[in-house]
C-alpha positions as CSV (number, residue, x, y, z in Angstrom):
1,M,60.2,263.6,36.6
2,T,60.3,267.1,34.8
3,D,62.1,265.4,32.1
4,T,59.1,262.9,31.5
5,V,56.7,265.9,30.9
6,L,58.9,267.6,29.0
7,D,59.2,264.8,26.6
8,E,55.1,264.1,26.5
9,I,54.8,268.0,25.4
10,L,57.0,268.0,23.3
11,E,56.2,264.8,21.3
12,T,52.0,266.1,21.0
13,T,53.6,269.7,19.9
14,T,55.5,267.7,16.8
15,E,52.4,264.9,16.4
16,L,49.7,268.3,16.4
17,I,52.0,270.4,14.2
18,G,52.5,267.6,11.9
19,K,56.1,268.2,11.4
20,E,58.7,264.9,10.9
21,R,61.8,265.4,12.2
22,S,64.9,264.3,10.0
23,A,67.6,262.7,9.8
24,D,69.4,264.9,7.1
25,V,71.1,267.7,7.4
26,P,68.6,270.8,6.8
27,P,69.6,273.9,4.4
28,A,71.1,276.7,6.1
29,Q,69.5,279.0,7.5
30,L,67.6,282.2,6.6
31,S,69.4,285.5,7.1
32,T,67.6,287.8,9.7
33,A,67.8,290.6,6.3
34,E,66.1,287.9,4.7
35,L,63.4,287.0,7.3
36,H,62.4,290.7,7.7
37,D,62.1,290.8,4.0
38,V,59.1,288.0,3.8
39,V,57.8,289.9,7.4
40,Q,57.7,293.5,5.2
41,H,55.8,291.9,2.5
42,R,53.1,290.3,4.8
43,E,50.2,292.1,3.7
44,L,51.7,291.0,-0.3
45,L,51.5,287.7,0.4
46,A,48.1,287.5,2.4
47,V,46.1,289.4,0.0
48,L,47.5,286.8,-2.7
49,V,46.3,284.2,-0.2
50,E,42.9,285.0,-1.3
51,E,43.0,284.6,-4.5
52,P,45.6,285.8,-7.7
53,L,45.4,289.6,-8.5
54,H,46.5,291.2,-11.5
55,R,49.3,294.3,-10.6
56,H,46.9,296.7,-10.6
57,E,44.8,294.8,-7.9
58,I,47.9,294.3,-6.0
59,Q,47.3,298.1,-5.8
60,E,44.3,298.9,-5.0
61,R,43.8,296.2,-2.6
62,L,47.1,297.6,-0.5
63,D,46.5,301.4,-1.2
64,V,50.2,301.7,-2.4
65,S,51.6,303.6,-5.2
66,R,51.7,301.6,-9.2
67,A,55.9,301.8,-8.7
68,T,55.4,300.0,-5.2
69,S,53.2,297.7,-6.5
70,H,55.3,296.9,-9.6
71,R,58.6,296.4,-6.9
72,F,55.9,294.1,-5.0
73,T,55.6,292.1,-8.2
74,R,59.3,291.9,-9.1
75,W,60.3,290.8,-5.6
76,L,57.9,288.2,-5.9
77,R,58.8,286.9,-9.0
78,D,62.5,286.6,-8.1
79,H,61.8,284.9,-5.2
80,E,59.7,282.2,-7.4
81,L,57.0,283.2,-4.5
82,A,54.5,283.9,-7.5
83,E,53.9,283.4,-10.9
84,R,52.0,285.4,-13.8
85,V,49.2,283.3,-14.9
86,D,46.2,284.9,-17.2
87,G,47.5,288.5,-16.3
88,R,47.3,287.7,-12.6
89,F,50.0,287.0,-10.1
90,Q,49.6,283.6,-8.3
91,L,51.6,282.2,-5.8
92,T,53.6,279.4,-6.6
93,G,53.3,276.1,-4.1
94,K,56.8,278.2,-2.2
95,G,55.1,281.4,-2.0
96,A,51.5,280.4,-0.9
97,T,54.1,277.7,1.9
98,F,56.0,281.3,2.7
99,A,52.6,282.8,3.3
100,D,50.6,280.3,5.6
101,E,54.1,280.5,8.0
102,V,54.4,284.5,8.2
103,L,50.9,284.4,8.7
104,R,50.9,282.0,11.4
105,F,54.0,283.1,12.8
106,E,51.9,286.8,13.5
107,R,49.2,285.0,14.8
108,N,50.8,283.1,17.2
109,L,52.6,286.4,18.2
110,R,49.1,287.7,19.5
111,T,48.0,284.8,20.9
112,A,51.1,284.5,22.9
113,T,50.9,288.3,23.7
114,A,46.8,287.6,25.0
115,I,47.4,284.5,27.0
116,A,50.9,286.0,28.4
117,P,49.9,285.2,31.6
118,L,49.0,281.4,31.6
119,L,52.4,281.3,29.3
120,D,54.0,282.8,32.5
121,S,52.6,280.5,34.5
122,I,54.0,277.3,33.0
123,C,57.0,278.5,31.2
124,D,59.3,276.4,33.6
125,Y,57.6,273.1,32.7
126,H,58.2,273.3,29.0
127,Q,58.8,276.1,26.6
128,E,57.0,274.7,23.6
129,F,53.5,274.9,24.5
130,V,50.8,275.2,21.6
131,V,49.8,278.7,21.3
132,T,47.4,278.2,17.7
133,P,44.5,276.5,19.2
134,F,44.3,279.5,21.8
135,A,44.1,282.4,19.0
136,D,40.4,282.9,19.5
137,A,40.5,281.7,23.4
138,T,38.9,283.8,26.3
139,V,41.3,284.8,29.2
140,T,40.3,285.3,32.2
141,T,42.8,286.9,35.1
142,A,42.6,287.6,38.1
143,T,42.6,291.1,39.7
144,L,42.8,292.4,43.3
145,E,39.4,293.3,43.2
146,D,38.4,290.1,42.0
147,P,40.9,287.3,42.3
148,Y,38.6,284.6,42.4
149,R,37.3,285.7,38.6
150,P,39.4,282.5,37.1
151,V,37.8,280.2,39.2
152,S,34.5,281.2,38.6
153,R,34.8,281.2,34.7
154,F,35.7,277.2,35.6
155,V,33.3,277.0,38.1
156,S,30.7,278.6,35.1
157,L,31.8,276.3,32.1
158,L,31.8,273.0,34.6
159,Q,28.0,273.6,36.0
160,E,27.4,274.0,32.4
161,S,28.6,270.3,31.4
162,S,27.5,266.8,31.6
163,T,31.0,265.4,31.4
164,F,34.2,266.6,32.5
165,Q,38.1,265.3,32.1
166,G,41.4,267.0,33.1
167,F,44.2,267.2,35.3
168,N,45.7,269.4,37.9
169,T,48.6,270.0,40.1
170,T,46.2,271.2,42.7
171,H,42.1,271.6,43.4
172,M,40.7,273.2,40.5
173,V,38.6,274.9,43.0
174,P,38.3,275.6,46.3
175,P,37.8,272.2,48.8
176,T,35.5,274.8,50.6
177,L,32.9,274.9,47.7
178,A,30.8,272.3,48.5
179,D,28.1,272.8,45.9
180,V,30.6,272.8,42.8
181,Y,31.8,269.2,44.3
182,D,28.0,268.0,44.9
183,H,27.7,268.8,41.1
184,L,31.2,267.6,39.9
185,F,30.8,264.1,41.7
186,D,27.1,263.8,41.7
187,G,26.0,264.6,38.1
188,V,29.0,264.6,35.3
189,E,30.8,261.8,33.9
190,T,34.1,262.6,35.0
191,E,38.0,261.2,34.5
192,L,40.8,263.5,36.7
193,V,44.8,262.8,36.8
194,Y,45.9,264.4,40.2
195,L,49.0,264.6,42.1
196,P,48.9,261.7,45.1
197,D,48.7,264.2,47.8
198,V,45.9,266.3,45.9
199,V,44.0,262.5,45.4
200,D,44.4,262.1,49.3
201,N,43.2,264.8,50.3
202,L,40.0,264.7,48.2
203,F,39.6,261.5,50.0
204,E,39.9,262.7,53.4
205,T,37.1,266.0,52.8
206,Y,34.7,263.9,50.6
207,P,35.4,260.2,51.9
208,D,32.3,259.1,50.8
209,R,31.2,261.2,48.2
210,I,34.4,260.4,46.4
211,R,33.4,256.2,46.7
212,T,30.3,256.5,46.2
213,A,31.0,258.2,42.8
214,I,33.4,255.6,41.7
215,D,30.9,252.8,42.8
216,D,28.3,254.0,40.5
217,G,31.1,254.6,37.5
218,H,30.1,258.4,37.5
219,L,34.4,258.4,38.4
220,E,37.4,258.0,37.2
221,L,40.1,258.9,39.4
222,R,43.8,258.7,38.5
223,T,47.2,259.4,39.8
224,R,51.0,260.7,38.9
225,E,54.0,262.2,40.2
226,A,54.4,265.4,38.0
227,L,51.6,267.3,36.2
228,P,52.7,270.6,34.1
229,Y,49.3,272.2,34.7
230,G,45.4,272.5,35.0
231,L,43.9,271.0,31.7
232,A,40.1,271.1,31.9
233,I,37.8,269.4,29.0
234,F,33.9,270.4,29.0
235,D,31.0,269.5,27.0
236,D,31.8,272.8,24.6
237,R,34.8,274.1,25.7
238,V,38.3,273.2,26.8
239,G,40.4,275.2,29.4
240,I,43.9,275.5,30.7
241,A,44.8,276.7,34.0
242,G,47.8,278.4,35.9
243,F,48.2,278.8,39.3
244,D,50.2,280.7,41.8
245,E,52.9,278.2,43.0
246,D,53.3,280.4,46.6
247,T,49.6,280.2,47.1
248,G,48.4,277.2,44.7
249,T,45.2,279.6,43.7
250,M,44.5,280.0,40.0
251,H,45.2,283.6,38.5
252,V,44.5,282.2,34.8
253,F,42.0,280.3,33.0
254,V,42.5,280.3,29.2
255,D,39.4,278.7,27.5
256,S,38.1,278.0,24.1
257,D,36.0,276.4,21.6
258,S,38.0,275.8,18.7
259,A,38.0,272.3,17.1
260,I,42.4,272.6,17.2
261,A,42.2,273.6,20.9
262,R,39.6,270.6,21.4
263,A,41.9,267.9,19.7
264,W,44.9,269.4,21.5
265,A,43.2,268.6,24.4
266,E,42.2,265.5,23.9
267,R,45.6,264.1,22.6
268,V,47.3,265.7,25.5
269,F,45.0,264.4,28.4
270,E,45.2,261.1,26.6
271,I,48.9,261.2,27.5
272,Y,48.5,261.6,30.9
273,R,46.0,259.3,31.4
274,D,48.0,256.9,29.5
275,N,51.0,257.3,32.0
276,S,48.8,257.5,35.3
277,D,47.5,255.1,37.9
278,R,43.9,254.3,38.1
279,I,42.7,254.5,41.7
280,E,40.2,252.6,43.8
281,P,38.9,253.8,47.0
282,P,40.4,252.9,50.2
283,V,38.5,249.8,51.8
284,R,35.8,251.3,54.0
285,S,36.9,250.7,57.6
286,A,34.8,248.2,59.7
287,E,32.1,250.0,62.3
């Protein structure tokens, strides 16, 4: 079943990044020296992404010597990354692509560093997690002084939201927090995908509340055999939760309000929802 989860995540990753796999033989890889050369010129490419510049403007923007600015512009021409238009160096299509990719590479490395606790907890499920949407995310981790910080962050966002969609390998919040579940089942339009044993536990703990919420149309509950992590979609933010394998407690929650994060989260949720089974409440026993 893990392979199925991997396939679904990789399908989503490929779709959102917008890269099509080709049957053609790919060109030879760039050498390490060539890659290093491009990364070394990251700042040069970054300033030219903003606008074409004269050589002396490049010198001023980057605070380099005249000799270095000449070396920079020669490098651009030698690699067909820029052309001179009206005296200014303007990136070619190839140059603009190189600039976008090297800046995206740096941004993704920064993001991976920031959300490392989450990546560490989900790497067993897939190693191609889309980090780009979470470049400016809020990262909340558990500490010895406050082991429930991630749960508190999740609860605060849930209490401010009128809708909630998500899936999870366990309860997003401990079942003992009855007031949270009161809000979830009564005041929020909710659609959840859970593992079978989690669904069973919910029906055992809140049998009447869940039946009523489903009957009233406030709650749609679904189940499937494998899920990779916790995904939460609120009115204004989306979040991902990582859990401790031994205790099942949430130890990191990463949330963002970016449009790309929402688009990614909604697409991932759609895939898992479409590959899950809708749950109807058990028939009430006759008293």
